[in-house]
C-alpha positions in Angstrom: -9.0 24.8 3.6 -5.6 24.2 2.0 -4.8 20.9 0.3 -2.5 20.0 3.2 -5.2 20.7 5.7 -7.7 18.6 3.7 -5.2 15.7 3.6 -4.6 16.0 7.3 -8.4 15.9 8.0 -8.8 12.8 5.8 -6.0 11.1 7.6 -7.5 11.9 11.0 -10.8 10.4 9.9 -9.0 7.3 8.5 -7.2 6.8 11.8 -10.4 7.2 13.7 -12.1 4.6 11.5 -9.2 2.2 11.8 -9.3 2.5 15.6 -13.0 1.8 15.8 -12.8 -1.1 13.3 -10.1 -2.6 15.6 -12.3 -2.1 18.7 -15.7 -3.1 17.3 -15.3 -4.3 13.7 -16.8 -2.5 10.7 -20.3 -3.9 11.5 -20.2 -2.4 14.9 -19.0 1.0 13.8 -21.1 3.8 12.3 -20.1 6.8 10.2 -21.4 9.0 13.1 -19.0 7.3 15.5 -16.1 7.7 13.2 -16.8 11.4 12.8 -17.1 11.9 16.5 -13.8 10.1 17.2 -12.1 12.3 14.5 -13.8 15.4 16.0 -15.4 16.4 12.7 -19.0 17.0 11.7 -20.8 14.1 10.0 -21.2 16.3 6.9 -17.4 16.7 6.8 -17.1 13.0 6.9 -19.4 12.6 3.9 -17.6 15.4 2.1 -14.6 13.2 1.9 -15.9 9.6 2.0 -18.8 7.7 0.6 -18.9 5.1 3.3 -17.3 4.1 6.6 -15.2 1.5 4.9 -14.0 4.0 2.3 -12.7 6.2 5.2 -9.7 4.0 5.7 -8.4 4.3 2.1 -5.9 7.1 2.9 -4.4 5.0 5.6 -4.0 2.0 3.3 -2.7 4.1 0.4 -0.1 6.0 2.4 2.5 3.3 2.3 2.1 2.8 -1.4 2.6 6.5 -2.0 5.8 6.5 0.0 7.0 3.5 -1.8 6.5 5.1 -5.2 8.2 8.3 -4.1 11.2 6.4 -2.9 11.3 4.4 -6.1 11.1 7.5 -8.2 14.1 9.0 -6.5 16.4 6.1 -7.2 19.2 6.2 -9.8 18.0 4.5 -13.0 21.5 3.2 -13.4 20.9 0.7 -10.6 18.5 -1.2 -12.9 14.8 -1.9 -12.4 15.1 -5.2 -10.4 17.5 -3.6 -7.9 15.4 -0.5 -7.6 12.2 -2.4 -7.0 13.7 -4.7 -4.4 15.4 -1.9 -2.6 12.3 0.4 -2.6 9.9 -2.4 -1.5 12.2 -3.6 1.3 12.5 0.0 2.6 8.8 0.8 2.3 7.8 -2.3 4.3 10.5 -2.1 6.9 9.5 -0.7 10.3 12.4 1.7 10.5 10.7 3.9 13.3 7.7 3.9 15.5 5.6 5.7 12.8 6.3 3.0 10.3 5.7 0.2 12.8 2.3 1.8 13.7 1.4 2.0 10.0 2.1 -1.7 9.5 0.0 -2.6 12.5 -2.9 -0.5 11.3 -2.6 -2.3 8.0 -2.6 -5.7 9.7 -5.7 -4.9 11.7 -7.6 -3.6 8.6 -6.7 -6.6 6.5 -7.9 -8.9 9.2 -11.2 -7.0 9.4 -11.5 -7.1 5.7 -11.7 -10.9 5.7 -15.3 -10.6 7.0 -16.2 -7.4 5.3 -16.6 -7.4 1.5 -16.9 -3.6 1.4 -13.6 -3.1 3.2 -12.0 -5.7 1.0 -13.2 -3.8 -2.0 -11.5 -0.6 -0.7 -8.2 -2.6 -0.3 -8.4 -3.9 -3.9 -9.2 -0.4 -5.2 -6.3 1.1 -3.4 -4.0 -1.5 -4.9 -5.4 -1.0 -8.4 -4.9 2.8 -8.1 -1.3 2.2 -6.8 -0.6 -0.1 -9.8 -1.8 2.5 -12.2 0.3 5.2 -10.5 3.4 2.9 -10.5 3.4 2.6 -14.3 4.9 6.1 -15.1 7.4 5.7 -12.3 8.7 2.4 -13.8 8.6 3.8 -17.3 11.1 6.5 -16.2 13.4 3.9 -14.7 13.2 1.4 -17.5 15.9 1.3 -20.2 15.2 3.0 -23.5 13.0 1.2 -25.8 11.2 -0.8 -23.1 7.9 -2.2 -24.2 4.8 -0.5 -22.7 3.3 -3.9 -21.9 6.5 -5.0 -20.1 6.3 -1.9 -18.0 2.6 -2.6 -17.1 3.3 -6.2 -16.4 6.1 -5.2 -14.0 3.9 -2.7 -12.3 1.2 -5.3 -11.8 3.6 -7.9 -10.5 5.3 -5.5 -8.1 1.9 -4.3 -6.8 0.7 -7.9 -6.3 3.9 -8.8 -4.6 3.3 -6.1 -1.9 -0.4 -7.0 -1.6 0.2 -10.7 -1.2 3.0 -10.1 1.3 0.9 -7.8 3.4 -2.1 -10.1 3.3 0.0 -13.2 4.2 1.7 -11.3 7.1 -1.6 -9.9 8.4 -3.0 -13.4 8.8 -0.1 -14.3 11.1 1.4 -13.0 14.3 4.8 -12.6 12.6 6.9 -9.6 13.7 7.3 -6.5 11.5 11.0 -7.3 10.9 13.0 -10.4 10.1 11.8 -13.7 8.6 8.1 -13.7 7.7 7.9 -9.9 7.9 6.2 -7.8 5.1 9.6 -6.8 3.6 10.9 -10.4 3.7 7.7 -11.8 2.1 7.4 -9.0 -0.5 10.9 -9.5 -1.9 10.2 -13.2 -2.1 6.9 -12.6 -3.9 8.5 -10.1 -6.2 11.2 -12.5 -7.3 8.7 -15.3 -7.9 6.3 -13.2 -9.8 8.8 -11.4 -12.0 11.1 -14.3 -12.8 10.0 -14.4 -16.4 9.4 -10.7 -17.2 11.6 -9.4 -20.0 12.0 -5.9 -18.4 13.5 -7.3 -15.3 15.5 -10.1 -17.0 17.2 -7.4 -19.0 18.0 -5.5 -15.9 19.5 -8.5 -14.3 21.7 -9.1 -17.4 20.0 -12.4 -18.2 19.2 -11.5 -21.8 
C-alpha cells in the first residue's frame, strides 16, 4: 500500500471510531465494531492502532497539521505574532462544510474524553506532538538570533491556546463562527498566554 492509501485507511478508521463514540460512547464501542464500520479487518485495525481510543488520533491531529502547514507558508516579514494569529484564526474557522464537520468531530470527541481517561490521554499526546512539530516552523519564522527557549515557549503557548480554546468551545453549544467560536477563543487565549514572551514582544515592536 502507498503512504497515501495507508493515511486514507487510518482516517477511515478514525472517522468510524468517532461516529461510534458519538453514538455509544467509548465504553460502548469495541475495536471490532470500529473495524466493521470502517470496512477493514480487525488485524488491519491493530496494524495501525493500539487501542480503540488511539484510533481517533488522526482525526484530532489533522487540524493541527493544516495549521502548521499554513503557518509555514506565511511570509516571515509579517512577524511571528501576526503569523500565529492569522494561521490560528484560519485553521479554526469553518470556511467550508469539511472544516465545519471536522470541528464538530472534535467537539464530540472532547466531550467524550471528559469521562474517558484513555481518550483524554490521546488528546494530550496529539497536542504534545503538535507542539514539538511546531518548534521548527516557528524557528524559521523567528527573527535572526532568536533564543531557542523563546521559540519553544512560544510553541507551547500557541499549542495551549488552541487546546484550551477547543476544550472551552466543546463544553458549550456555541457556534463554529463568531463570538465564542474556536477561532475567537484561540486568538484570545494566544494573546493572554503570550503577552510576556520576548519573541512575540519583539515582533510587536514592544522592545
